[in-house]
C-alpha positions in Angstrom: 120.7 -35.6 -48.9 120.7 -39.3 -50.2 120.7 -42.4 -48.1 124.0 -43.4 -50.0 125.6 -40.4 -49.1 125.3 -41.0 -45.2 125.7 -44.8 -45.4 129.2 -44.8 -44.9 130.1 -42.0 -42.6 127.0 -42.6 -40.4 127.8 -46.2 -40.2 131.7 -45.9 -39.4 130.7 -43.4 -36.4 128.4 -45.5 -35.0 131.0 -48.4 -35.0 133.6 -46.1 -33.6 130.7 -45.2 -31.2 130.6 -48.6 -30.0 134.3 -49.9 -30.1 134.6 -46.6 -27.5 131.9 -47.7 -25.3 133.1 -51.5 -25.4 136.6 -50.3 -24.6 136.0 -47.8 -22.4 133.8 -49.9 -20.1 136.3 -52.7 -20.4 138.9 -50.4 -19.0 137.0 -49.2 -16.0 136.6 -45.8 -17.4 133.0 -45.5 -17.7 132.1 -46.7 -14.1 129.7 -44.0 -13.4 128.0 -43.9 -16.6 127.5 -47.7 -16.2 126.4 -47.0 -12.9 123.7 -44.7 -14.1 122.5 -47.1 -16.6 122.3 -50.0 -13.8 120.5 -47.6 -11.8 117.6 -47.2 -14.4 115.4 -50.6 -14.0 115.9 -52.4 -17.0 118.4 -49.9 -18.9 121.0 -51.9 -18.7 119.3 -54.6 -20.9 117.5 -51.8 -23.3 120.9 -50.4 -23.8 122.0 -53.7 -25.0 119.2 -54.2 -27.1 119.0 -50.3 -29.0 123.2 -50.5 -29.1 123.1 -54.1 -30.2 120.3 -53.3 -32.7 121.5 -50.0 -33.9 124.7 -51.7 -34.8 123.2 -54.5 -36.9 121.1 -51.6 -38.5 124.4 -49.9 -39.5 126.3 -52.8 -40.4 123.7 -54.0 -42.8 123.2 -50.5 -44.2 127.1 -50.0 -45.0 127.0 -53.7 -46.7 124.2 -52.7 -48.5 121.9 -55.6 -47.3 124.1 -58.4 -48.4 122.7 -61.7 -47.8 123.3 -65.2 -47.9 121.3 -68.5 -48.1 121.5 -70.6 -44.8 119.5 -73.5 -45.9 115.9 -71.8 -46.9 116.7 -68.7 -45.2 117.9 -65.3 -46.6 120.1 -63.9 -43.5 121.5 -60.6 -43.6 125.5 -61.1 -43.4 126.0 -58.0 -41.1 123.3 -59.4 -38.3 125.1 -62.8 -38.2 128.9 -60.6 -38.0 127.8 -58.7 -35.4 125.6 -61.7 -33.9 129.0 -63.9 -34.1 131.1 -60.7 -32.4 128.9 -59.8 -30.0 128.5 -63.4 -28.6 132.5 -63.5 -28.2 132.9 -60.3 -26.7 129.9 -60.8 -24.0 131.7 -64.6 -23.3 135.4 -62.5 -23.3 134.2 -60.7 -20.2 134.8 -64.0 -17.8 138.0 -63.0 -18.1 137.7 -58.8 -17.8 137.8 -58.3 -14.2 135.9 -55.0 -14.6 133.4 -57.0 -16.3 131.0 -59.9 -16.1 129.2 -62.4 -17.9 125.6 -61.7 -18.3 123.5 -64.0 -20.2 120.8 -61.7 -19.8 122.8 -58.8 -21.8 123.9 -61.7 -24.4 120.0 -62.3 -24.9 119.1 -58.7 -25.6 122.1 -58.2 -27.7 120.7 -61.0 -29.9 116.9 -60.0 -29.6 118.1 -56.2 -30.9 120.3 -57.9 -33.5 117.7 -60.1 -35.1 114.8 -57.6 -34.0 113.1 -54.9 -35.9 115.5 -52.6 -35.8 118.0 -54.7 -38.4 114.6 -55.0 -40.7 114.4 -51.0 -41.4 117.1 -50.6 -43.9 116.5 -48.7 -46.7 117.6 -51.0 -49.7 119.1 -50.2 -53.0 115.9 -50.6 -54.7 114.2 -48.1 -52.5 116.7 -45.6 -53.6 119.5 -46.2 -50.4 
């Protein structure tokens, strides 16, 4: 099966997974899972890095690696969108009683988004 055939369903499934995780944690439904992740040394930060890196990857893949110029840099539109949304979501935790804002989580989100996962996207010229 070609990459282009899988692009939409896999990207959509991953976005729905992330929405489910965020909603479940915010509502307090995933407290046992969150406790397990926090019990692993560095687990919470690794989880943030991998989930948001994956989200940036799938978003950019879905958008066919659309870019725009920011000064002299070409920037992936999906990565910018996910960085903005995840930053707003992280700060919103200040007002959610079942959550707490953590600058370390925000840092790992941004590292995951801007890191190596977002760069490994099949492009249109590579047969995606």
